C-alpha positions in Angstrom: 109.6 79.7 51.9 112.0 82.0 53.8 111.7 81.5 57.5 112.2 85.1 58.6 109.9 86.5 55.8 107.2 84.0 56.8 107.5 84.8 60.5 107.4 88.5 59.8 104.2 88.2 57.8 102.5 86.0 60.4 103.5 88.2 63.4 102.4 91.4 61.6 98.9 90.0 61.2 96.5 90.5 64.1 94.6 87.6 65.5 93.4 88.1 69.1 91.5 84.9 70.3 88.1 84.7 68.7 89.0 87.2 66.0 91.8 85.6 64.1 90.6 86.6 60.7 93.6 88.7 59.6 96.2 86.1 60.7 94.0 83.3 59.2 94.0 85.1 55.8 97.8 85.3 55.8 98.0 81.6 56.7 95.5 80.6 54.0 97.5 82.4 51.3 100.7 80.6 52.4 99.1 77.2 52.8 97.0 77.1 49.6 99.9 75.9 47.4 100.5 72.9 49.7 97.0 71.4 49.8 93.3 71.8 50.2 92.8 74.6 52.6 89.8 75.8 54.6 88.7 77.6 57.7 86.5 75.9 60.4 83.4 77.5 61.9 85.6 78.5 64.9 88.2 80.1 62.8 91.0 77.5 62.7 92.9 77.1 59.4 93.3 73.5 58.2 95.3 72.3 55.2 95.1 68.7 54.0 98.4 68.0 52.2 98.0 64.3 51.6 95.5 61.6 52.3 96.7 58.5 54.1 96.8 55.1 52.3 94.3 52.7 53.9 95.4 51.6 57.3 98.4 54.0 57.4 99.1 56.8 59.9 97.7 60.3 59.4 100.1 62.8 61.0 98.7 66.2 62.0 101.2 69.1 62.6 99.6 71.9 64.6 100.3 75.2 66.3 97.9 77.9 67.5 97.4 81.1 65.4 95.6 83.2 68.0 97.4 85.8 70.2 96.7 87.4 73.5 95.1 90.8 73.5 92.3 93.0 74.7 88.6 93.5 74.1 86.7 96.8 74.4 84.0 96.5 77.1 82.6 100.1 77.1 83.2 103.6 76.0 83.7 106.1 78.8 83.3 109.9 79.1 85.9 111.9 77.0 86.4 108.9 74.7 88.5 106.5 76.8 87.9 102.8 76.2 87.4 100.4 79.0 89.0 97.0 78.3 89.3 93.4 79.5 92.1 91.0 78.7 91.8 88.1 76.2 94.0 85.4 77.3 96.8 85.6 79.9 98.0 89.2 79.3 101.1 90.1 81.4 99.6 93.3 82.9 103.0 94.4 84.2 104.0 95.1 80.5 101.1 97.0 79.2 100.9 100.3 80.9 101.8 102.9 78.3 101.9 100.3 75.5 100.8 101.0 72.0 97.8 99.0 70.7 95.8 98.8 67.5 92.0 98.8 68.0 90.4 96.7 65.3 87.2 98.6 64.7 84.6 97.9 62.0 85.5 101.0 60.1 89.3 100.4 60.2 92.2 100.0 62.5 92.9 102.8 65.0 96.1 103.3 67.0 95.8 103.9 70.7 97.8 103.9 73.9 97.2 102.2 77.2 96.7 105.0 79.7 99.3 105.4 82.5 99.2 107.6 85.6 102.5 109.6 85.9 104.4 108.8 89.0 104.2 112.5 90.0 100.4 112.1 90.4 100.4 108.7 92.2 99.6 108.8 95.9 101.0 106.7 98.7 100.7 103.0 98.0 99.6 103.5 94.3 102.9 102.3 92.8 101.6 98.9 92.0 100.6 97.1 88.8 97.0 98.0 88.0 94.5 95.4 86.9 93.6 95.4 83.2 90.0 96.4 83.9 91.3 99.5 85.7 93.2 100.6 82.5 91.8 102.4 79.5 92.8 103.0 75.9 93.2 106.5 74.6 92.8 106.8 70.8 92.7 110.6 70.7 89.1 110.5 69.6 86.3 112.3 71.3 83.5 110.4 73.0 81.2 111.1 70.1 83.7 109.9 67.5 84.5 106.8 69.6 80.8 105.9 69.7 80.5 106.2 65.9 83.6 104.1 65.2 84.2 101.7 68.0 81.8 99.2 69.6 82.1 96.9 72.7 83.5 93.6 71.6 86.1 95.1 69.2 89.5 93.6 69.8 92.8 95.4 70.4 96.2 93.9 69.7 99.5 95.0 70.9 101.9 96.7 68.6 105.4 95.1 68.5 107.2 95.0 65.2 109.4 91.9 64.7 113.0 93.2 65.0 116.4 91.4 65.0 118.5 91.3 68.1 122.2 90.4 68.2 123.0 87.1 66.4 120.1 84.8 65.6 117.6 86.2 68.1 114.4 88.2 67.3 111.8 90.0 69.3 108.2 91.0 68.7 104.6 90.4 69.6 102.7 87.1 68.9 105.7 84.9 68.6 103.5 82.8 70.9 102.6 81.0 68.7 103.3 82.3 65.2 106.8 80.8 65.7 105.0 77.5 66.0 102.9 78.2 63.0 106.0 79.0 60.9 107.6 75.7 62.1 104.6 73.5 61.1 104.1 75.3 57.8 107.8 74.9 56.8 108.0 71.3 58.1 104.8 70.5 56.1 106.4 72.0 53.0 109.4 69.7 53.4 107.3 66.6 54.0 104.8 67.3 51.2 106.9 65.4 48.7 108.0 62.6 51.0 106.5 59.6 52.9 103.7 59.2 50.3 101.9 56.5 52.2 101.4 58.7 55.4 98.6 61.2 55.6 99.7 64.7 56.4 97.6 67.7 57.6 98.4 71.1 59.1 96.2 72.8 61.7 96.7 76.4 62.8 94.2 76.5 65.7 92.1 79.4 66.9 91.3 80.2 70.5 94.1 78.3 72.3 94.7 81.2 74.6 91.1 81.1 75.8 90.6 77.4 76.2 91.6 75.5 73.0 88.1 75.2 71.4 89.6 75.7 68.0 92.1 73.0 68.2 89.8 70.5 69.8 87.0 70.9 67.3 89.4 70.9 64.3 91.1 67.8 65.6 87.8 66.0 65.8 87.1 67.0 62.2 90.6 65.9 60.8 90.7 62.6 62.8 94.5 62.1 62.8 96.2 59.0 64.2 99.3 61.0 65.4 99.8 64.7 66.4 102.9 66.8 66.8 101.9 70.1 68.4 104.3 73.0 68.4 104.1 75.8 71.0 106.5 77.9 73.0 107.7 77.5 76.6 109.7 79.5 79.1 113.3 80.3 78.3 115.7 81.2 81.2 116.1 84.8 82.2 118.0 86.2 85.3 114.9 86.2 87.5 113.7 82.7 86.6 114.4 79.3 88.2 116.6 77.2 85.9 114.7 74.0 86.7 111.5 75.5 85.3 112.9 76.8 82.1 114.7 75.9 78.9 117.7 77.6 77.4 117.4 80.0 74.5 119.3 78.5 71.6 119.4 75.1 73.3 117.0 73.5 70.8 113.4 72.5 70.8 112.0 71.3 74.1 110.6 67.7 73.8 107.6 67.4 76.1 107.2 64.5 78.5 103.9 64.4 80.3 101.1 61.9 81.3 98.9 63.2 78.4 101.6 62.8 75.8 102.4 59.5 74.0 105.7 58.4 75.5 106.8 56.4 72.4 106.6 59.6 70.3 108.5 61.6 72.9 111.2 59.0 72.9 111.2 58.8 69.1 111.7 62.5 68.8 114.6 62.3 71.3 116.2 59.4 69.5 115.8 61.2 66.1 117.4 64.3 67.5 120.3 62.3 68.8 120.7 60.5 65.5 120.6 63.7 63.4 122.7 65.7 65.8 119.9 68.2 66.4 120.2 70.2 69.6 117.2 69.5 71.9 116.0 69.8 75.5 113.6 67.8 77.6 110.6 69.4 79.3 109.1 67.1 81.9 105.7 67.9 83.3 103.9 66.0 86.0 100.4 67.0 84.8 98.9 68.7 81.8 101.0 70.7 79.3 98.8 73.9 79.1 98.8 73.6 75.3 96.5 72.4 72.6 98.2 69.0 72.9 96.1 68.3 76.0 92.9 68.7 74.0 94.0 67.0 70.8 95.1 63.9 72.7 91.6 63.3 73.9 89.7 63.8 70.6 87.4 60.9 69.7 88.9 57.7 71.2 92.3 59.3 71.9 95.2 60.4 69.6 98.9 59.7 70.0 100.3 63.2 70.7 103.7 64.7 71.1 104.7 68.3 72.0 107.7 70.4 70.8 108.1 73.8 72.5 110.3 76.6 71.2 112.1 78.3 74.1 110.8 81.9 74.5 111.6 84.8 76.8 109.1 87.4 78.0 106.0 85.3 77.1 102.7 87.1 76.7 104.3 90.6 76.3 104.8 92.7 73.1 108.5 91.9 73.2 108.7 88.1 73.2 112.1 86.8 72.2 113.1 83.5 70.4 116.3 82.2 68.8 115.9 81.4 65.1 118.2 78.4 65.6 115.5 76.8 67.9 112.9 77.4 65.2 115.0 75.9 62.5 115.9 72.9 64.7 112.2 72.3 65.4 111.5 72.1 61.6 114.5 69.7 61.1 113.3 67.5 64.0 109.7 67.3 62.7 110.9 66.5 59.2 113.4 63.9 60.4 111.0 62.2 62.7 108.1 62.0 60.2 110.4 60.4 57.5 110.8 57.5 59.9 108.1 55.0 60.7 105.8 56.5 63.2 105.3 54.5 66.5 
């Protein structure tokens, strides 16, 4: 599969937490040639590529397929839609943004309302709360009440576009970039290491509490997990000690919840294969599905790889394709070795 083509398809699909159906359909179509594929009751996509020989490891590659977004809470006078955030929306970035309202009768384009600076009073030049914003679809109140219902999701519009060099920008790269990484790594591994079980999980609802990953992990019962997510890449206004470097390679997580032997094994593999990498040391939880998968059943050996990303939880997230490709290479190289 072509990396950019796959990533473009995944990012174009909508999949706000709890309503991942469109993105799940794309993922199902991509994964079906690799193994037995299904959707869990909570909307996660699972693919069983290969069963483990008795007593041998079962490796689960996982990323989350949901994205941050909005939900319609009520329809106001003159047809404006009141909204609430789904997941950690960066509210600084959404005034005047374009959105797609996913109504039962079909998708509708809307814009987040924004008060012009000319009409703002003293002290009003501050970032409004999401619940104080509305969506304008152009419809009248009567038309809105016929087509749109409270609970309908709205996703941000942000076409995947190339930047200079190997960098790309768009919405939902958190974590469709991770989904592309585990799909492509799974494709590489599907014909190797025949004694090791191999599954892929594209988890729902990570942005709202990881219910999709935790329940699917219980169902799949792996012995080892490699979770792929994104983490902060350095920008001029960030602290370097809290961020990775865009283009510096996947960030290998080290945290109390993560299995140190796997973290060390990934680092040693990267060094052996001359794959660029970075370390991300966390003193507590990782804030990803890895935290929840590690505690499934009696506990699962879990590692975390993070793709550096700028402008997280906005419609213009940025990654470097070299980091994505090196994440795929590292998963493939590590899994071909004996798992700890």
